[in-house]
N, C-alpha and C positions, 0 to 999 in steps of 0.2 A: 491492504487498507491502512492509512495513517490514522493513528489514534492520538488526539491531542488532549492533554490533561492540564487544567489550570488556565486555559485560554478562554476568556469570556466570549459570548456571542458578540460579533462585531457589527458596527453600523456602516452600511454602504462601503465596505472596505476596498481600498485600492492598494495593489502591491507595487512598491517602488524598489527597483533593483539597480545595482551598479557593481562592476567587477574590476578589480585592479588588473593592470597589465596592458595588453595591446589595445584595448578599447578605451583607455583612460589617460589620454595625454595630459600632462601636467597634474595628474591625480585629481582633476576637476570633478569627475563624476562620483568617484568613491568618497571624496571629501563632502560632496553635497549630501549623500545619504548619511554619512557620519554626523553631519550638522543636524539633520532632522532627528536622528537618534538621540543626540545630546540635548537639543533644545526641548524635545518633547519627552525626554526620559524614557526611552524605549526599554522594554523588558524582553530579553532573549528567551525564546521558548523552544528553539530547536537549532541543531547544528548538523550539517551533513558529515558523514563519515569521511575523514580525510584520506583513509586508505583506499577508498574507492575511486577517487578522482584526481589525486595529486601525485606528481613525481617529486619526491623529497630532495632529489639532487638539483631540481630546478627551483622549487619553493621550499627552502629549508625551514625546519622547525627552529624555534628559539628557546633558550634556557634562561630562567630568571630565578632569583632567590626570594623566597617568601618566609621571613623570619628564620633565615638560615637553612631552610629546606629548598632543595633544588626542584623546580617544576618546569615542565615543558609545555609550550604553546604550539599546537600544530596548525599549519595553514589549512583553512577550511572556509566554508560559507555558512554564515549564521543568519537566522531569521528572528526578528523581534517585532513586537506590536506596540503601537502608540495609540492612545485614545485622545482624540482631538475634540474638545467640547465646544460650547458656544451655541448660537442660535441655530446653526445648521451643522450639527456634529457629524464627523466622518472619521473613521478610523483608517490607519495605514498599517500595512504589513511591509516592513523593511527587510530587504535581502541585500546583504553586503558580504563580499568575499573576494577571492582571487579567481581569475579565469582558470578553469580546470585544465589539467594536462591531458586528460583522457576521458573516454566514455561520456562524450557530450550528450548523446541521446538519453542515456540513463539519468544524467545530471538534470537535464531539462524536464524529464518525466517526474523526477522527484520534486522539483520545484512546483510543477503543475499539480502534483498530488496535494501539496500544502495549500495551494491556491483553491483547489476544489473543496477541500475540507473546511476552509475558512470562509467560503462564499465570496471570494474575491470577484469584483465586478469588472475590473480592468487592471492590466499590467502595464506599468510605465518603466521602461529601461533607460537609464541615463548612460551617455557615452561622450567621449571627447576625442577629437582628431586634430592633427597638425595641418595648418593651412596657411595660405598667403594672405593673411589678414593683419592689419596694423593694430598694435596694442593700444593706440590712442582712440580707437573707435569702439562703440558698443560691440560686445561679443556676439557674432552671429550664432543663433540657435535654431536648428531646423527640426521640425516634428515630422516623423516618418511612420507610415503604417502600411501594412499589406492589405488592409480591408478598405475597399472602395467606399463603402457606406460611411465608415468611420472617418475617412479622409474628407468627405463632403460635410459631415455634420460638425466636425471639430476643427475645420480649417487646417488640415494636415496635408503633407505631400504623400502621394502614393508612390511607393518605391519602384524604381526601374533599374536598380543597380544589379550588375552582374560581375562577379569576380571573387577574390578571396574574402573570407568573412571571419568574424570572431564569435565569441559566445553570445554577444548581444544580438547579432543577426540570427543565430541558430535558435536562441530562446524565443525571439519574436516570431519566427516561423512556426516553432512548436506550439506557441499559443494560438496562432491563426488556425493551424490544423486541428487543434483541440476545441475550437469554437470560443476561445477566450479573447475578448478585445485587447489588442496590444498596440502600444505606441513606443517608439524610441525617440528620445530627444538628444540631439548631438550639438555640442558646442565646438566651435572652431578656435583652436589655440594657436597664437603666432608661432611659426616654426623657428624663428630666430630667438625666442625666449621661451623654450619649451620645458625647462626644468621646473619640477614642482617645488612649492605649491603655486597655484594660480587662482587666487581668491576671486579675481574678476570673472573668470570663466565659471567658477562654482556659483557665484552670485547670479550670473545670467541663467544658468540651468535652473536654479531655484525659482527665479522670477517666472520662467516659462512654465515650470511645473505648477506654480501657484495659479497661473492663468488656466492651465489645463484642467485641474481638479477642483478649482473654486475654493481653495483654502488659503487663509492668510497665514503665511509662514513667518515666524519670528526670525529675524536675520541677525540679531545680536551685533557683534563688532565686524561682521563680514563686509559691510559696505565701506567702513573705515579702512579695513585691510586691503580692499580692492583699490581704493584711491591711493593708499601708500605704495602698493605694488606698482601702480602705473607711474607714480612720480619717480620711483626708483629706476624704472626702465627709461623714463624720459631723461634722467640725469646721465645714465650710462650711454644712451644714444647720442646725447649732445656732445659727448667727448670725442666722437669720431664723425667727421663730416660725411664720409661715405655711408655710414649707417644711417645718419639723419636724412640723407638724400634718398636712401632706399625706403625708409619709413614714409617719407613724403610721397614717393611714387605710389606706394600701396594705399595711402590715404586718398590720393587723387582717383585711383582706379575704383576704390570702394565708394567714394562719394558720387562718382559718375554713375556707377551701377545701381545705387540704391536711392537716387534722387526721387523717383516717383513714389517709392514706398514711404519716404520721409514725410509726405503730406497725407498719407492715407492710413492704412491699417496699423502701422507702427505707432502713430500718434494716438489712435483710438485705444489701442491696448494699454499704452502708458496712462492715458486718462482714466480708463476703467480701473487700473491698479491703484491709481491715486485715490479715487473715490472709495474703493474697498478699504484701503488703509485709513482714510479719514473717517469713514462711518463706523469703523470697528469691525471685528469679526473674531474667529477662533484664534487663540494665541495671544500672548502679551504684545503690546504695542512696541515696536522697535524704535520709535522716535522719528522725527521728520527727516525726509531726504534719503532714507535708506532703501527705497524701492528701486533706485537706479542701479546700473551695473558697472559702476566705477567712475563715471563722469570724466571730466577733463583735467581734474586736479588731484591733489592728495596732500598728505602731511608728512609721511615718513616711509621708510622701507626697513623692515626688520633685518634683512641680510641682503645688501646690494650685490653680492657676488663679485666676480672678478672681471666684469666687462663683457663686451660683445665683439665677436669677430666681424669683419667687414663682409657682408653678404653680397653675392653677385646681384647685379642690377637686373630686375625683371624685364622681360621683353616688352616692347610697346604693343598695344592691342593689335596692330596690323602685322606684328611679327611673331605672335604667339604660335607655338607648334600645334600641329594637328592633334586631335584627341588620342590617336594611337601613339604618337610620340610622347605625349604627357603621361600616358599609362605606362610606357616602357621606362620613362624617367623615374617614376615612383616605385616600380616593381624591382628595379635593379638593386637598390639598397637592401630590400627585404631578402633577396637571394644571398647577398653577402652576409647578412646577419644570420640567416639560417645555417650557412656553412660554418660561420665562426662559433655558433652555439649560443652566444649571449651569456649573460651572467644572471644569477638568481637575484631578483629584486628584493626578496625577503632578507638576503644576507648582506647586501651592500646598498643601503638606502642612500640616495644622493642628497647633498646639501640643498636646503631651500634657496630660492632666488633665481634670477636669470642666469643663463648658461651661455657658453660659447658655442659657436657653430651654427650652421644653417639648418641642419636636419637631425641633430642629436636629441634623443629623448624618446619617451614612450608614446605610443599612439599611432594610429594610421596616419598617413600623409596624403593630403589632398594635393592634386597637381596645380600648377600655376593657373591663376584665374578661377580656381574652384574652391575658394576658401569656405564658402557657405553651402557646399553641396556634399553632405555626408552620403556615404555609400551604405547600402544595406544588403541583405541576402536574398533579394527577390529571385525566385526560381530555384534557390537551393533546396528549400523544404527541409524538414527535419531529417528525412531519409537521405537525400542527396548530400546533406551537410554532414552525414555520418563519417565521410572520409576525413573531414576536418576534425570531427569530434572523436570517434572511436579510434580510427587508425592513425589519424594525423593530428589529434588533439595535443599530443605531447609537443610536437614541433611548434604549434601555435602558442601554446602556453609558454614555452621557452622563449619564443620571440617576444611575447608580450612582456615578460618579466625582465628581459634584458634591457640594456640601455641603448639599444640600436634604434634606428629609424624604421617605422613600420611602413607597410604599403597600403594602398587603398583597400577598403572593404572592412566589413564588420561581421 
């Protein structure tokens, strides 16, 4: 039994979790949880034992000097609590860490132990994947659950995914088997600009989380950073006619696919968010216009990076490969990455800004034409996922922290 000292009784608590690595393209998900922790001044009350879950040759500890004294920071997962006041107060339990290298079932059971002791009513897990989505359009965010009742009441998709999965999928299934309502929110990050940070994807995840849990989230400078990021990518794409043509093709495909939604639920959600921010609510007001997920313009880019490679042109709709071929296309890079071993993300962090290449970067990769279709771990269950967790977790963790391209699945 977990005994918590110094943690007050929480009000309608929701657990929000994100893990660096394979499930975190562009660092969008982990940055979102870090933003919540920073804006609401979260207080850490627990940390999982790093010895139990991490391979230190994959996720290396770091050394720093504190007044001349050397100290070590071990890779781990930490839990913090934030108290959100206002007319409808609601507290959050934030879980932020690195995808574990081993013992995934024990890892999930320990997280669920904290959730039980704190009276958590729902678990929301954030993730990000690589997809064929243009950077100029709103970031697609999909809500996934294994609970049919939850899918109906909260307007979520009921997962039908089968295939490789990460700790996000395993934890969601563990919650389902334990009777804890669980939702995963997935943002699609453009595969041609996958290098972190991606403030636009982070902002989109926070907006979707705000709609889900009914809290007004202070966004700070995140909206300005998202506009600046988009402008920087616009400038890089404009320097190469083939890249610009490729982005235009993605835009046309996206606009055609989402035309019915543009006049329905998407507009209704945006209007509800506008009313919530206009009327006030928990958290300080972030100012006008910050509820968007990046818009069509911007002001600056902190680090424009070194340019974009010329991506291959996507096939026309009538020439797209069959689903089996798309799955094979996305799994082959994962096989190469697992054979090469990857690098420890904790030891060699990449520079911020857009990067070269079509598929370089962390996070699962969605196949062509499937940018907004996140995969989850339906059918895995916590037990069947144990091969990925206990015996195969080290491989997944290594793949996640490396700089290779991931395959579908969470």
